[in-house]
Structures are given as C-alpha cells and as structure tokens.
C-alpha positions in Angstrom: -150.1 41.9 -41.1 -147.0 39.8 -41.8 -145.3 41.0 -38.6 -148.3 39.9 -36.5 -148.2 36.4 -38.1 -144.5 35.9 -37.8 -144.1 37.3 -34.3 -144.6 34.0 -32.5 -142.2 32.2 -34.9 -139.5 34.7 -33.8 -140.3 34.2 -30.1 -140.2 30.4 -30.4 -137.0 30.6 -32.4 -135.4 32.9 -29.9 -136.4 30.7 -27.0 -135.1 27.5 -28.6 -131.9 29.3 -29.7 -131.2 30.6 -26.2 -131.9 27.2 -24.6 -129.6 25.5 -27.1 -126.8 27.9 -26.4 -127.4 27.8 -22.7 -127.1 24.0 -22.8 -123.7 24.2 -24.3 -124.7 22.8 -27.7 -122.9 24.3 -30.7 -125.1 26.2 -33.1 -124.5 26.3 -36.8 -123.8 29.6 -38.5 -127.2 29.7 -40.1 -128.8 29.1 -36.7 -126.8 31.9 -35.2 -127.8 34.2 -38.0 -131.5 33.3 -37.6 -131.2 33.8 -33.9 -129.7 37.3 -34.4 -132.4 38.2 -36.9 -135.1 37.1 -34.4 -133.5 39.0 -31.6 -133.1 42.1 -33.7 -136.7 42.0 -35.0 -138.2 41.5 -31.6 -136.1 44.1 -29.9 -136.5 46.7 -32.6 -140.3 46.0 -32.8 -140.8 46.3 -29.1 -138.6 49.4 -28.9 -140.3 51.2 -31.8 -143.7 50.4 -30.4 -142.7 51.6 -27.0 -141.2 54.8 -28.5 -144.5 55.5 -30.3 -146.5 54.9 -27.1 -144.3 57.3 -25.2 -144.6 59.9 -28.0 -148.4 59.7 -28.0 -148.5 60.0 -24.3 -146.4 63.2 -24.5 -148.7 64.7 -27.1 -151.6 64.0 -24.8 -149.7 65.6 -21.9 -149.6 62.4 -20.0 -146.8 60.1 -18.7 -146.5 56.8 -20.4 -147.7 54.0 -18.2 -144.8 51.7 -17.4 -147.2 48.7 -17.0 -148.5 49.4 -20.5 -144.9 49.4 -21.9 -144.0 46.2 -20.0 -147.1 44.5 -21.4 -146.2 45.1 -25.1 -144.9 41.5 -25.6 -148.3 40.2 -24.3 -150.1 42.7 -26.5 -148.2 41.5 -29.6 -149.0 37.9 -28.8 -152.7 38.7 -28.6 -152.5 40.6 -31.9 -150.7 37.6 -33.4 -153.4 35.3 -32.0 -156.1 37.5 -33.7 -154.2 37.5 -36.9 -153.8 33.7 -37.0 -157.5 33.4 -36.1 -158.3 35.7 -39.1 -156.2 33.6 -41.4 -157.9 30.4 -40.1 -161.4 31.9 -40.6 -160.4 33.1 -44.1 -159.5 29.5 -45.0 -162.4 27.6 -43.4 -165.2 30.3 -43.5 -164.2 32.8 -46.2 -167.7 34.2 -46.6 -168.6 34.6 -43.0 -168.2 38.2 -41.6 -167.9 38.6 -37.9 -168.7 42.1 -37.2 -169.8 44.1 -34.2 -173.5 44.7 -33.8 -174.4 48.4 -33.5 -177.5 50.2 -32.5 -178.3 48.1 -29.4 -178.8 51.1 -27.2 -182.4 52.1 -26.9 -181.6 55.6 -25.6 -178.7 57.9 -25.9 -178.2 57.7 -22.2 -177.4 54.0 -22.5 -174.8 54.5 -25.1 -171.2 55.1 -24.3 -170.2 58.5 -25.7 -166.5 59.1 -26.4 -165.5 62.7 -26.7 
C-alpha cells in the first residue's frame, strides 16, 4: 500500500533532480542521496514487477507482451491514483463502501464465464 502511495513522490523527485542536474545547478549531498534512493526504488520496482510478469507468462506457456512490460510505469501511476483516491475517500467518506454490483445478469448466457 505504501509503495502505491509513494510512487508519484519518487517520480516527481527524480524528474526534478534530473532537471536540476541537467541545468548545471549543484545539488546538495542530501538531494543526491534522495535522488539515488528514488532512482533505485523506481528501477528495482519496475524490474521486479517485469520479472514477475515474465515468470507468470512462462508458466502459462506464453511470451511476455513487450507492450505490457513497457506500460508498467503507467500501470503503477494508475494504481497510485486508485490508492490516493482510496485514502481520500477514507478521510471524507469513511463509512461509504463502493463495491461492484453482482447478479445483474438475468440468464447464465448473459454472464461472462471465466474458465
């Protein structure tokens, strides 16, 4: 849960840090350490997620979709958006439960069956 919430913070910190270094400004030691931590966390997180995706594809006797792997940063941003939305709803509407409605299909032929 925490990684989903902190992900955009690391992305923004990395972007600002790279922009600052690219502009020729001198970064403090603490800024460089935080930049290194952000880069490591993002790189390691994406790499581990991609490795798990490839492993699951192998177990299913399929090739990992390169577009799926390339979209992992976007996927993580969407997960982060959902996590921040959940935190917001927990603060402003703590007793509201948004859940999926089930049982809308009138016949079994209208339902999607996953096997």
